[in-house]
N, C-alpha and C positions, 0 to 999 in steps of 0.2 A: 272713173271705174264705177260701173253700176253695181247695185246690190247683188244681183245674181252672180256676177263674175267674182265679187269678193267671197261670196258663199262657196263658190266652186274652188277657189284657191286655198281656202282655210285648211282643208285636210292635207294638201300637199305641203303647205307651210309648216303645219304641225309635224309632219313626217320629217321634214328637213331639220327642224329644231331638235327633234328626238334623236335623229341620226347624228347630228353634230354633238349632242350631249353624250350619246353612247360612245362616240369616238374619243371624247375627252376622258371618259371614265374607263375606257377599255383596259388601260394599263393597271388601274387600281383594282378592278374586278378580277383580272387574271392573277394579280398578286395575292388577292384574298383567297382565291380558289387554291392557289399553290400552297399558301400557308395553312389553310384548312386541311388540305390533303396531308401535309407533313404532320400536323397535330394528330389527325386520325391514325396515321401510320404509326407514330410513336406510341400513342395510347394503346393501340391494338398490339403492337410488339411487346409493350410492357405487360399487358394483360396475359399474353401468350407465355411470356417468360415466367410470370408468377404462377400460372397454371401448370407449366412444365415442372417448376421447382416443387410445387405442392404434390404433383403426381409422383415425382421421383422420391419425395419424402415418404409418401404413403407406401410406395413400392419397396423402398428401403426398410420401412418399418415392418412390413409383412415378411419381407425376406429375412429380416434380422431375428424373427421369432425362432428361438432355438428348436432344434429337432427333438423328436420324442426321445431318442437315445440320450441326448444331452440333458434334457429335463429329468429323465429318470435317473441318470447318473448322479445328479445333484443330491440324491437321497441314498446313495450307496453308503455302506458301513462295513466295518470289519467284523463279520460274525464269528470269527475265530478268536478274537481278542477276549480276554477274561473280563467278565462284567462285574466280578466281585459282589455278587448278590447276597444281601443279608436279609434274612427273614425274621420278623419279630411277631409271634402270634399275639393276638389280642382277645381277651375274654369277651364272649358274646353268647347270649342265650338263643339267638335266632339264626346265626350263621357262623361259618368258619371265616375268621378274619385274620389276614396276615399283612402287617406293615412291611413294605419293601424299601430298601435303598440299594442302588447299584450305580456303577460307573457308566455314564453315557458315552456314545461314540466320540464325543469331543473331549472326554476326560473329566467332565464335571459330574458331580453327584446328582442323582435323580431320586425323587421320593414318590412312592406309589402305594396303592392299597389293592390287595386281591381279596375277593369275597366269593363265597359259594354257599348254597344251602347246606344246612347242618347235616343232613343225612349223607352217609357214604354213597358214592356213586361217581359216574363219569358224566360231566356236564358240558353243554355248549357254553361258550363264553363270549361276552361282549366287551369291547374296549369302550370306555365312556369318556368322551373328550369335552372339556369345559370351555367356556367363552373367555374372551379378553377381560382381564382384571379379576377373573374368578379363580377357583381352585378345584382340586379333585373332590373335596368334601361336598362342595355345592353340586357338582355333577352327580355324585352318588345320591345326594338327597333328592334331586329333581328327576333323575332317570334310573340310577342304579338300583334303588330300592324296588321300583316297579319291576325291573327285570329279575331281581332275586325272587320276587314273589311268583314269577312265572317259571322258575326252575332254571334260570340262566346265571352262571357265574359271571363276575364282572372284574375288570381291572381298570383302574384310573390312575393317571400320573399328573403331577403338577407340571404344567408347561414351563419352559425356561423363563426365569424372571417372574415367576408366579409362585403362589403358595409360600413356603418358607423363604424363598428367594425374593419375595415381593417387598419393596421398600415403599413406605408411605409418602416419601418425598419424590419418588420417580414419576415422570410423566408417562402413563401407560397407553394413552391414546396416541401412539406414534408409530410410524412405519418401521422404525428400528426395532421396537419391542415386538411388533407383529411379525416382522421377518424372522427374528431370532426364535420366537415362540413356534412358528409354523415349521421352519426348516429344521432346527435342532430338535424340536418337540417330536416331529414325525420320525426322525432318526432314533430318538429314544424309544418310541413305540415299536419300532422294528426290533430293537434289542429286547424289549419286553415280550414281543411275540416269540423270541427264542426261548424265553423263560416259560411262557404259557404252554408251548408245544411240547415241552419236556415234562410238564406236570402229569402224573398218572390220573388225576381227577378232572382233566380237561380233554375234551374231544377236539383234537387239532384240526379235524375236517369241518368243525362247526364253530368257527370264530367269526364274529361280525363286529361292526362298530356303529356307535351312535354318537352324534356330535351336535353341540349347540353353538350357533354363531361361529366364532373362530374355530371351535371344535368341529363344526360341520365342514369348514374349509379344510382343516387339517385332515379330517376323515376322507374327504374327496381325493386328496393327494395320496395319503397313506394307502388307501385301498387300491389305488391305481398302480402304485409302484410295488406293492407287496401282494402276491397272489394268495397268501394265507388268509386274507380277509375275504369272506364269502358273501357278505351282504352289508349294505350301507343304509342307515336311517339318518337323514340330514334335516336338522331343524334350524330354520332361519339362516341358511347358508346362502352364499352368493359370490359374485366376483366383482368387487368394486375397484380392483387393482389393475386389470388388464389395460385400461385406457392410460393409466399412469405409467405403466411399463412401456407402452408404445411411445409415450411422450419423452420419457427420460432415457430410454434405450440403454438401461443397465441390465446386464444378464441376471443378476441376483433378484431383480424385480419379477422377471418372468418365472423364476423358480417357485414363487409363492402365489401364482395365478391359478386357482383351482380349475377354471374352465379349460385350461390347456391340458389338464390331466384326466378329468372325469370320464371323458369319452373312452378312455382305455380301460375302464373298469368292466365294461361289457365283456362277456355275456352274463356276468353276475348281476343280481337284482339290486336296484337302488330306489328309494322313495325320498321325495323332497317336500318339506312343509315350509310354506312361507306366508307371512302376514300381509294382507292387502294394503295396510297403512303403516308398514314398518318404516320408521324414520332412520334406522341404522343401515340395514340391508334393504335399500329401496327396491321397488319392483323391477326396474331395468337391470340392476345388478343380480337380482334373484333369477330373472328370466335368462340372463347370459349363462348362468351355471346350469339351469334347468335344460336349456337347449343344447348344451354341450354333452349332457348325459345321453347314452344310447339305450335302446331297448335291451332287456326289459326294465322299464322305469315307470314310476307313478309320480304324478305331481299333484299336490294338495294345497290349495289356497284357503286360508281361513280369514274370517273377518276380525282382524286384530293387529297388534303391533309386534315389537321385538320380544315382548314378554310372552312366551308360549303358554297358552292356557292349559290347565290340567287335562282337559279332554283331548287335546292334540298330543300332549306328552304320552297319554295313555295309548292313543292310536300308533304313535311312533314306536313305542316299546312293544305293543301287541304285534305289530307287523314284523319287527325284528325277531322276536321270540318265535313267531310262526315260521319265518324263513330258516331259522336255526334248528327247527324241529324240537323245540323245548317242551317239556312236560312239567306242569306245575307240581311241586313237591307235595307229598301227602302231609296233611296236618297231623301234628303229634297228638296221640291219644291222651285224653285227660288223665291225670294221675289218679290212681285208685284212692278213694277216701278211706281213712282208717276205720276199722269196725267200731260201731257205736256200743257204748257200755249199756248192757241191758238192765243193769241195776239202777234204781232211781237215785 
């Protein structure tokens, strides 16, 4: 066989060898293809099942959010029941001060303070709601005194498990304390509104609320379920609880999610103040509450944390006093000096 013939037969020989080898492996390749197909099918099916479960869970979660009627009903109370209100006047040179105790809708005692400018008259009034672990005295010091100076009467209550009820051994940064404070606390404020609207020195058509932190959350809910509240000023409020409620799927968790309520406050005005670097009510939680509010609303971001600076507290109280049509009380005239003795 000459070299030319060998060269001619090489491609054919190679083709035969490849063909023979392919025949030998044909069963193996087909098996591998079949197995790969099964793997892909099972993985795809598993992924689709997981996606379907996730979708169903989300749909169930959204569907499980209580209706507005149900949310609102969580704050119902018997306004015909006797509140057994006891008033104890307190001496003050600058204001009329009345210490209050009454029976809350859950049958437990509630402590509060009512204050108004000294001069006789009919005043607009602001509910002043404190933060978690705080009390009514702190709320009055931070916000109430500013409002009094603008001619606004104020009323502040201790939230449940706060103030006189606060125990130094109790863990206050817990959802149990928060839930009780918000839910029962707002029902206590509804009863306090009965008291306010019956006072002859309070204009029942000019009642607003200002709240700090938990107090802002409480105010969002209170104003939305009670039409007697005409304006809301909310400092460092937010809704860090809605995600938790959707995860746990407990009805009582939804009852204290302010973003499910605040939209129903419209068309009454609301203003929201939040700190850009707040580590407690972080911006996403603040934005959730802000976005739930409807017009007319104002949103104010300030460069700061959860401790509201004096300038922002001043804006928050100025805004509320303006919305309530307050007039700053006239300053008392200085007392006449006794006549001087002309004799040396």
